[in-house]
C-alpha positions in Angstrom: -22.3 57.1 68.1 -23.3 53.8 66.4 -26.7 54.1 68.3 -27.1 57.5 66.6 -27.3 55.7 63.2 -30.3 53.7 64.3 -32.5 56.8 64.7 -34.9 57.0 61.8 -34.3 60.7 61.1 -30.5 60.0 60.7 -30.7 56.6 59.0 -32.7 57.9 56.0 -30.8 61.2 55.6 -29.0 61.9 52.3 -25.3 60.9 52.2 -22.3 62.0 50.2 -19.7 59.4 49.3 -16.3 60.1 47.6 -13.4 57.9 46.8 -10.4 58.7 49.0 -6.9 59.0 47.6 -5.9 55.5 48.8 -9.0 53.8 47.4 -8.3 50.5 45.7 -10.5 48.0 43.8 -9.8 44.3 44.0 -11.5 41.1 42.8 -11.6 38.3 45.4 -12.7 34.7 45.4 -11.2 33.9 48.8 -11.7 35.4 52.2 -10.0 34.6 55.6 -12.0 35.8 58.6 -10.7 36.3 62.1 -11.7 38.2 65.2 -10.6 39.5 68.6 -12.6 41.0 71.4 -12.2 44.4 69.7 -12.4 43.8 65.9 -13.3 41.5 63.0 -10.7 41.1 60.3 -11.3 40.0 56.7 -8.4 39.3 54.4 -9.5 39.0 50.7 -7.5 37.1 48.2 -7.4 35.6 44.8 -7.2 31.8 44.5 -4.2 31.0 42.2 -4.0 27.2 42.5 -6.3 24.6 44.0 -5.5 21.0 43.5 -4.8 17.9 45.6 -1.3 19.1 46.3 -1.6 22.8 47.0 -4.0 25.6 47.8 -2.3 28.9 46.7 -4.0 32.3 47.5 -2.5 35.7 46.7 -3.8 38.0 49.5 -5.0 41.3 48.2 -6.4 43.4 51.0 -7.1 43.2 54.7 -10.1 45.0 56.2 -10.4 45.6 60.0 -13.8 46.6 61.4 -15.7 46.8 64.7 -17.9 43.8 65.6 -20.9 46.2 65.3 -20.1 47.2 61.8 -19.4 43.6 60.8 -22.9 42.7 62.0 -24.4 45.5 59.9 -22.3 44.4 56.9 -23.6 40.8 57.2 -27.2 42.1 57.3 -26.6 44.2 54.2 -25.0 41.3 52.4 -27.9 39.0 53.2 -30.4 41.6 52.0 -28.5 42.2 48.8 -28.0 38.5 48.1 -31.7 37.9 48.6 -32.5 40.7 46.1 -29.9 39.2 43.7 -31.4 35.8 43.8 -34.9 37.2 43.3 -33.7 38.9 40.1 -31.2 36.4 38.7 -32.1 33.1 40.3 -30.5 30.8 42.9 -26.7 31.1 43.4 -25.2 27.7 42.9 -21.6 26.6 43.7 -19.2 26.4 40.8 -19.1 23.0 39.0 -16.8 20.6 40.7 -16.7 22.3 44.1 -19.4 20.2 46.0 
C-alpha cells in the first residue's frame, strides 16, 4: 500500500481531511524519540523547568508510526522548514541555549 502513494496519479489526487472525535491539539517544546524494528515513537512534551538542578518535562502525547511514514514526515518537515526560512529568515536557537 505505501508504494501506491508514490504513483503520480495517486499522489496528486484531491484529499478530504476531517478531525476525528479524539483529535487533540497540543503545544510542545520537547520531544523524546525512540524506535523498534517495527515503529518509531515520538513523545511530545512541555518543558516546565530547566536549570542546573532539574529538567522537568510534562509529557503531552505519544505518536507511534511506521518507519516509512517517519521518513516521509522528516522529508515534509525539512521541506516546510526550508520554506519557512525563505519567508521569515534563519531559525536561531533561543537566547542562552547555545
